[in-house]
C-alpha positions, 0 to 999 in steps of 0.5 A: 500500500505504501509503494502504490502511494509513492508510485501514484505521487510519482505519476502525478508529478510526472503528469504535472511536469509533462503538462507544464512542458506541453504548455511551455512548448505551445506558448513558445510555438505561438510566440515564434509564429507571431514573430515569424509573421512580423518578420515575414513582411520585412523579408518580403520587402527585402526579397522584392527589393533584391529582385528589383535590383537583379532585374535592373529596375531603379531603386527607390530613393529616400531623397525626394521625401526629405527634399519635399519636407525641406521645401515645405519648411522653407516655404512656410518660413518665408510666408511667416516672415512676409506676414510679419514684415507686412504687419510690422507697423501694426505690431510697432503701434500695438507695442507702443500703445501698451508701453504708453499704458504701462508707463501711465499705470506705473506713474499712477501707482507711484503717485498713490504710493507717494500720497500714502507715505505723505499721510501721517496716520495708520496704514489703513488710513494711508490706504484710504487716502491713496484710494480716495484721492484717486477717486476725487 
């Protein structure tokens, strides 16, 4: 009875190991199949290119797409510079107006600070004097 239990355990472990091996081989096969499918496209492309070379057909050049992108970039840059050049007076006027407004706002703020400092009172009273003198 003791020997049959050991034999049964050994068979159970052997069966479990066999099942793990079968699953691992199946997974490896599936992985290899997927990888081969992915590489088949590359292999096909290379085979067609080699056949074209042997047949004397001209090879595709990657220079033209690069040249096209370069030309498109140059055209876009030229268009942007032309727009900026033609709108330069408008831009200068807008910058001048904003600069003038900022100078006026700074002067106004400096005047408020000076008025607040000239009042001999608490900080709250100084703030009221700076705000109220601007409103009147």
